[in-house]
C-alpha positions in Angstrom: -10.3 2.9 -1.4 -9.4 0.4 1.2 -6.9 -2.4 1.7 -8.1 -5.9 1.6 -8.0 -7.6 5.0 -5.7 -10.5 5.4 -2.5 -9.2 3.8 0.4 -8.8 6.2 3.5 -6.8 5.4 6.8 -8.6 6.2 10.4 -7.4 5.8 12.6 -9.6 3.8 16.2 -8.3 3.5 16.0 -4.8 2.1 12.5 -5.3 0.6 9.1 -5.9 1.9 6.5 -8.5 0.8 2.8 -8.7 1.3 1.7 -12.2 2.4 -1.9 -13.3 2.2 -2.6 -14.8 5.7 -6.4 -15.4 5.7 -8.2 -18.5 4.4 -9.9 -16.3 1.8 -6.5 -15.5 0.3 -5.2 -19.1 0.3 -5.4 -19.3 -3.5 -3.4 -16.0 -3.9 -0.5 -17.2 -6.0 1.4 -13.9 -6.4 4.1 -12.5 -4.2 3.8 -8.7 -3.9 7.2 -7.1 -3.3 7.4 -3.5 -2.1 10.4 -1.2 -1.7 10.7 0.9 1.5 8.7 3.8 0.1 5.8 1.6 -1.1 5.9 -0.2 2.3 5.5 3.2 4.0 2.5 3.9 1.8 1.0 0.5 2.5 1.3 1.1 6.2 -0.4 4.5 5.8 -3.2 3.0 3.7 -3.7 0.2 6.1 -3.8 2.5 9.1 -6.3 4.8 7.4 -8.5 1.8 6.4 -8.6 0.5 9.9 -9.2 3.9 11.5 -11.5 5.6 8.9 -12.7 2.7 6.7 -10.8 3.9 3.6 -7.9 5.9 2.3 -7.4 8.3 -0.6 -4.5 9.2 -2.8 -4.3 12.8 -1.6 -3.7 11.6 2.0 -1.0 9.2 1.0 0.7 11.9 -1.1 0.7 14.2 1.9 2.1 11.5 4.1 4.8 10.9 1.5 5.7 14.6 1.5 5.8 14.7 5.3 8.1 11.7 5.4 10.4 12.2 2.4 11.9 15.2 0.6 9.6 15.1 -2.4 7.4 17.7 -4.1 3.6 17.4 -3.8 3.4 16.9 -7.6 6.0 14.1 -7.6 4.3 12.5 -4.5 0.9 12.4 -6.2 2.4 10.9 -9.4 4.2 8.2 -7.4 1.1 7.5 -5.2 -1.2 7.3 -8.3 1.2 4.8 -9.9 1.5 2.7 -6.7 -2.3 2.7 -6.1 -2.9 1.7 -9.7 -0.5 -1.3 -9.3 -2.2 -2.3 -6.1 -5.6 -2.2 -7.8 -4.3 -4.4 -10.6 -2.8 -6.8 -8.1 -6.1 -7.1 -6.2 -4.7 -6.1 -2.8 -6.9 -3.0 -2.5 -10.4 -2.2 -3.7 -11.9 1.0 -5.0 
């Protein structure tokens, strides 16, 4: 999977939002809000996409375990749910 180019993560109070900043996203009429953990995952996915061309759920789950006190099983469950919501929102592609 990979993140779609043109979305920028911005902090707004205690939450984060993804803002479409490219001309291709000008008709994007949704605001994507992320909590701190989802923002962490977005940054990891964005970094992997820019460095390797894509990211996978297993790598995000490992990053989540490394950063937070969470079991590998719970991390994978959370990552899968987050990735699914990103796919539905159209901010990543498979």
